[in-house]
C-alpha positions in Angstrom: -148.6 -13.3 229.3 -145.0 -11.4 228.1 -144.6 -8.1 229.0 -143.6 -6.0 226.3 -140.5 -3.7 226.8 -140.9 -0.2 224.6 -138.3 2.3 223.8 -139.2 4.5 226.7 -139.0 9.0 226.4 -136.1 9.1 228.4 -135.8 12.7 228.2 -138.3 15.6 227.7 -137.8 16.0 224.1 -137.1 12.5 223.1 -138.8 11.1 219.8 -136.8 8.3 218.9 -133.4 6.7 220.5 -130.6 4.4 219.4 -130.1 1.1 221.2 -126.4 1.4 221.7 -126.1 -2.0 223.8 -128.1 -4.8 224.9 -127.0 -5.3 228.7 -129.1 -8.4 229.3 -128.9 -11.4 226.7 -132.2 -13.7 225.3 -132.8 -16.3 228.3 -130.9 -14.0 231.0 -133.2 -13.7 234.6 -134.3 -10.0 234.7 -135.7 -8.4 238.1 -137.7 -5.0 238.1 -135.1 -2.5 237.9 -132.4 -3.9 236.3 -130.4 -2.5 233.3 -131.4 -3.9 229.6 -129.9 -1.8 227.6 -128.3 1.4 226.7 -129.9 4.1 224.8 -128.7 7.1 222.9 -131.3 9.8 223.3 -131.3 13.6 221.4 -129.2 14.7 224.6 -127.2 11.8 226.7 -126.9 7.7 226.9 -129.3 6.6 229.3 -130.3 3.1 231.0 -133.7 1.2 229.9 -134.7 -0.5 232.7 -136.7 -3.6 233.2 -140.3 -2.6 234.5 -141.3 -6.4 235.1 -139.6 -9.5 236.1 -139.2 -12.7 234.7 -136.9 -13.8 231.6 -135.7 -11.7 228.7 -137.4 -13.9 225.9 -136.4 -11.7 223.0 -134.9 -9.1 222.1 -137.0 -7.6 219.3 -134.5 -4.7 217.9 -130.9 -5.8 217.3 -127.9 -3.4 218.9 -127.4 0.0 217.0 -131.0 0.2 215.8 -133.0 3.3 216.1 -136.3 3.5 216.9 -139.3 5.7 218.0 -140.7 6.0 221.6 -143.2 3.4 222.5 -141.9 0.8 219.7 -141.5 -2.5 221.0 -137.9 -3.1 221.8 -138.1 -6.7 223.6 -140.1 -9.3 225.8 -140.3 -10.5 229.3 -141.6 -13.1 230.3 -141.6 -16.7 232.0 -139.0 -19.5 231.0 -139.9 -21.1 227.9 -142.9 -18.8 227.0 -143.6 -18.9 223.5 -143.0 -15.2 221.9 -145.7 -14.0 220.0 -145.4 -14.6 216.2 -145.7 -10.6 215.5 -142.5 -10.2 217.1 -140.7 -12.2 214.3 -142.7 -13.2 212.0 -143.4 -16.7 213.5 -143.6 -18.6 217.0 -140.6 -19.0 218.6 -140.0 -20.5 222.3 -137.1 -18.9 224.0 -134.8 -21.2 225.7 -134.3 -20.8 229.5 -130.4 -20.9 230.0 -129.5 -24.2 231.6 -125.6 -24.6 233.2 -124.7 -25.8 230.2 -126.1 -23.6 227.8 -125.5 -19.7 227.2 -127.9 -17.4 226.0 -127.1 -16.9 222.0 -125.5 -14.0 221.6 -126.7 -11.3 219.0 -124.7 -10.9 216.1 -123.1 -7.3 215.3 -122.0 -6.4 211.9 -118.3 -7.4 213.0 -119.1 -10.8 214.0 -121.5 -11.9 210.9 -118.6 -13.6 209.5 -117.8 -17.6 209.7 -115.6 -18.7 212.8 -112.6 -19.9 210.8 -110.6 -17.2 209.5 -110.8 -17.4 205.6 -107.8 -17.4 203.5 -106.2 -14.3 202.8 -106.1 -12.8 199.2 -103.4 -14.1 197.0 -101.7 -10.5 196.7 -101.5 -10.1 200.7 -99.3 -12.4 202.7 -100.3 -14.9 204.9 -99.2 -14.8 208.5 -96.7 -17.2 209.8 -97.9 -20.8 211.3 -97.8 -21.5 215.0 -95.4 -24.4 215.7 -98.7 -26.6 215.6 -99.0 -26.1 212.1 -102.4 -24.3 212.7 -103.3 -20.7 211.3 -102.8 -18.6 214.5 -106.6 -17.1 214.9 -106.9 -13.4 216.7 -108.4 -13.4 219.9 -112.1 -12.5 220.2 -112.9 -9.2 221.9 -115.1 -9.5 225.0 -118.6 -8.8 224.4 -120.3 -9.8 227.5 -120.5 -7.7 230.8 -117.6 -8.1 233.0 -115.1 -8.6 230.0 -116.4 -5.8 227.7 -114.4 -2.9 227.8 -116.2 0.3 229.0 -116.2 2.9 225.8 -118.6 5.8 224.8 -120.7 5.1 221.6 -118.2 7.7 219.7 -115.1 5.7 220.9 -116.3 2.7 219.8 -117.0 4.3 216.5 -113.7 5.9 216.6 -111.5 3.0 217.2 -113.5 0.6 214.8 -112.5 3.1 211.8 -109.0 3.3 213.0 -108.4 -0.4 213.9 -107.7 0.4 217.4 -108.4 -2.1 219.7 -110.1 -0.7 223.2 -109.2 -3.6 225.5 -105.0 -2.1 225.0 -106.3 1.5 225.9 -106.6 3.0 229.2 -109.5 4.6 230.0 -110.1 8.1 231.6 -113.6 8.8 232.0 -116.0 7.5 234.8 -115.5 4.1 236.0 -112.6 3.9 233.8 -114.6 4.4 230.8 -113.1 4.5 227.4 -113.4 8.3 226.1 -112.5 10.0 222.8 -109.4 11.5 224.3 -108.1 8.1 225.3 -107.5 7.3 221.7 -105.0 9.9 221.0 -102.5 7.6 222.7 -104.1 4.9 221.1 -102.8 6.4 217.4 -105.8 8.4 216.7 -104.7 12.3 216.8 -107.5 14.8 217.8 -107.8 16.0 214.1 -108.5 12.5 212.9 -111.3 11.6 216.0 -112.9 14.7 215.1 -113.0 13.6 211.3 -115.8 11.1 212.1 -117.9 13.7 210.4 -116.1 13.3 207.4 -115.2 9.6 207.8 -112.8 7.7 205.4 -114.1 6.9 202.1 -113.9 4.1 199.8 -111.0 4.2 196.5 -112.5 6.7 194.4 -115.6 7.1 196.0 -116.6 11.1 195.7 -118.6 11.0 198.9 -119.6 9.4 202.0 -123.0 9.3 203.6 -122.9 9.6 207.3 -126.4 8.7 209.2 -127.2 11.5 211.9 -126.7 10.6 215.5 -130.0 11.3 217.9 -127.9 14.7 219.3 -127.0 16.2 216.0 -131.1 15.7 214.7 -132.1 17.5 217.8 -129.7 20.3 217.0 -131.5 20.8 213.4 -135.0 20.7 214.4 -134.1 23.2 217.8 -132.3 25.8 215.1 -135.2 25.6 212.3 -137.6 26.5 215.3 -134.9 29.0 216.4 -133.8 31.0 213.8 -137.2 30.7 211.5 -140.0 31.9 213.7 -138.1 33.7 216.3 -137.7 37.5 215.4 -134.0 37.9 217.0 -132.2 41.1 217.3 -128.5 41.4 218.3 -126.5 44.1 220.5 -123.1 43.8 221.1 -121.3 45.8 224.0 -116.8 45.5 224.4 -116.4 45.2 228.1 -112.8 46.4 229.5 -111.6 42.9 231.7 -108.8 44.5 233.5 -110.6 44.3 236.6 -111.9 40.9 236.2 -108.4 39.8 235.2 -107.2 40.9 238.5 -109.9 39.6 240.4 -109.1 35.7 239.2 -105.7 36.3 239.7 -106.3 36.8 243.3 -108.8 34.0 243.7 -106.2 31.4 242.5 -104.4 32.3 245.7 -107.2 31.7 247.8 -106.1 27.7 248.6 -107.6 24.4 247.2 -111.0 24.3 245.9 -112.7 24.7 242.3 -110.5 27.0 239.8 -112.8 29.8 239.1 -112.6 30.9 235.6 -113.7 33.4 233.3 -116.8 31.9 232.2 -118.0 31.3 235.8 -117.8 34.7 236.6 -119.6 36.3 233.6 -122.2 33.6 234.2 -122.3 35.3 237.9 -122.6 38.3 236.2 -125.2 37.4 233.9 -127.3 36.0 237.0 -126.9 39.0 239.1 -128.0 41.1 235.8 -130.9 39.2 235.3 -132.2 39.5 238.7 -132.2 43.1 238.2 -133.8 42.9 234.7 -136.2 40.2 234.7 -137.8 41.5 231.7 -135.1 39.2 230.0 -135.4 36.3 232.7 -138.4 34.9 230.5 -139.8 31.8 228.4 -142.0 32.7 225.3 -145.0 30.4 225.3 -146.9 31.1 222.5 -150.4 32.4 224.4 -148.2 33.8 227.3 -144.9 34.9 228.5 -143.7 33.5 231.8 -141.0 35.8 233.8 -139.0 33.6 235.9 -138.7 34.6 239.5 -136.0 32.1 239.8 -132.3 32.3 237.5 -131.2 29.2 236.0 -128.3 30.2 233.4 -127.8 27.6 230.9 -124.2 27.2 229.6 -123.7 26.0 225.9 -120.8 22.8 226.2 -119.4 21.5 223.0 -119.8 17.1 223.3 -118.4 14.7 220.7 -121.4 14.9 218.6 -122.9 18.4 219.1 -123.6 21.2 221.9 -125.7 20.5 225.2 -126.9 23.1 228.0 -126.3 22.1 231.1 -128.0 24.6 233.7 -127.0 25.8 237.1 -129.8 26.3 239.0 -130.5 29.4 240.9 -127.4 30.9 239.7 -127.9 34.2 241.6 -128.1 32.4 244.7 -124.4 31.0 244.5 -120.9 31.7 245.2 -118.0 31.8 242.7 -116.4 28.7 243.9 -120.0 26.7 244.0 -120.8 27.8 240.6 -117.2 26.7 239.2 -117.6 23.6 241.2 -120.8 22.7 239.6 -119.8 23.9 236.0 -116.6 21.7 235.6 -118.7 18.8 236.9 -121.6 19.1 234.4 -119.1 20.2 231.8 -117.6 16.8 232.5 -120.7 14.8 233.1 -122.1 16.8 230.0 -119.3 15.4 227.4 -119.9 11.5 229.0 -123.4 11.9 227.7 -124.3 11.1 231.6 -126.5 14.1 232.1 -130.0 13.8 233.6 -132.8 15.0 232.0 -133.3 17.7 234.8 -129.7 19.0 234.3 -129.8 19.8 230.7 -133.8 21.4 231.0 -135.7 24.6 232.6 -132.9 27.3 232.1 -134.2 30.6 231.9 -131.2 32.3 229.7 -127.9 30.9 228.2 -124.5 31.6 227.9 -121.8 30.5 225.2 -118.5 30.9 225.5 -116.4 31.0 222.2 -113.4 33.0 223.5 -111.2 30.0 224.7 -111.2 29.1 220.9 -109.8 32.9 219.8 -113.2 33.8 218.6 -113.2 37.8 218.9 -117.1 37.9 218.5 -120.2 35.9 217.2 -123.7 35.6 217.8 -125.4 33.1 219.4 -128.9 31.4 218.9 -131.6 31.6 221.3 -132.8 28.2 222.6 -136.6 28.2 223.2 -138.4 28.7 225.0 -135.6 31.2 226.6 -135.7 34.5 224.9 -132.0 35.3 225.6 -128.5 34.0 224.9 -125.2 35.9 225.6 -122.8 35.1 223.2 -118.7 35.8 224.5 -115.7 36.4 222.9 -112.0 36.0 223.6 -110.3 38.5 226.2 -107.6 40.3 224.1 -105.1 43.4 225.0 -106.0 45.8 222.6 -105.0 49.8 222.4 -107.7 51.8 223.6 -108.3 55.4 224.7 -108.5 55.3 228.4 -108.2 58.2 231.1 -107.4 60.5 228.2 -104.5 58.6 227.0 -103.5 55.7 224.8 -103.0 52.5 226.4 -103.1 48.5 226.4 -106.0 47.0 227.9 -107.6 43.6 228.3 -111.0 43.6 226.4 -113.9 41.2 225.3 -116.8 41.6 223.3 -120.4 40.4 224.4 -123.2 39.8 221.8 -126.8 39.4 223.2 -129.4 37.7 220.9 -133.0 38.8 221.7 -136.5 37.5 221.0 -138.1 41.0 220.0 -141.5 39.2 221.0 -140.4 39.4 224.6 -137.2 41.9 224.6 -137.5 45.6 223.4 -134.4 46.9 222.0 -133.9 48.9 224.9 -134.8 46.3 227.6 -132.4 44.4 226.0 -129.5 47.3 226.0 -130.0 48.2 229.7 -129.3 44.6 230.5 -126.5 44.5 228.5 -125.5 47.9 230.3 -125.9 46.1 233.9 -123.9 43.1 232.8 -121.2 45.6 231.4 -121.0 47.3 234.4 -120.5 44.5 236.9 -118.0 42.7 234.7 -116.0 46.1 234.4 -116.6 46.4 238.6 -116.2 42.7 239.7 -117.6 43.7 243.6 -120.9 44.6 242.3 -121.4 40.9 241.2 -121.1 39.3 245.2 -122.5 42.8 246.7 
């Protein structure tokens, strides 16, 4: 009897998934643990693996389809076994792949066309004929593993929109994967690539509707859960960053190793302050409050299609260089949608930094069940009164968003006061 393959919950918050690409074709043999397909979840692109061995009898849903968790997506069984009628409206028999017979490829939207080239419209010039007199036909792009160009889902969509041949693009992602930034050298500027949210419309079209990605759906749901039900208040403080600036310059001279960023220093300071103020290191759990004895700081990372918050676990126990190495690794894999679920869940407090984008000050939205988040603005040289005289100092604004069900005003203010003191005297971070 055929084994059903269903859409699995590949992340803790996943409710549905988009089947990005089939890795096994109908009629191909399958072993337990083999990758059947790539699935775009609400956070990352994950692998759907086989839980049984045999032959892939049928791909019930085509690539590009979004289906809810637990819905049937494929059938695995013995060669020649009949496929149940309810999967396609009638009973069919899957043919095993023989030496001279390849499995039928699943058509994609670009492949639903005649195999011969149609005549060009009269208004367009026809390509020059080849010496044989036949009309030249463009070589098909590879579509099977081994010949297929590795690329992120967004890079594929952008390349298709811009008419870019991915086989001509050098990938800089993991294992040579083509990612969004690689398209810049192939004729797509960053602005053009990012404009996927505002794709090109047809002539005279007043607008274009773009389906929501899985990550954008999740962001929308989480924001509604946070900004509506959570009674949030905000605290802002301005920090003198001269000593942190000097400390970072000194760290640059300490030989090889990961480069420590201002964000790494802020994350370390936040973790140290949380250790002193456990009332802010908490989760709201509806009928109780969970105060964490461990500090796991989440950092907001902008990805191609939204935002994700990788977690630096036991942040308060790690050195600045350890934090720097981990943040760089997590951020790189977050942008490639290759984080494991345990790497972006379980945070106890968050840090969101827009200073590198020249944002002076902003308020961040709490990521439930966490009860606090720090929004970090830019470091700027401004005229201030210092030690009885006007001078130019590097300053930075921090805004803390607090869930009032857990954190009272004075509690949040004391935490922010400690964080400010640590940043203004960086030795306190490592003391």
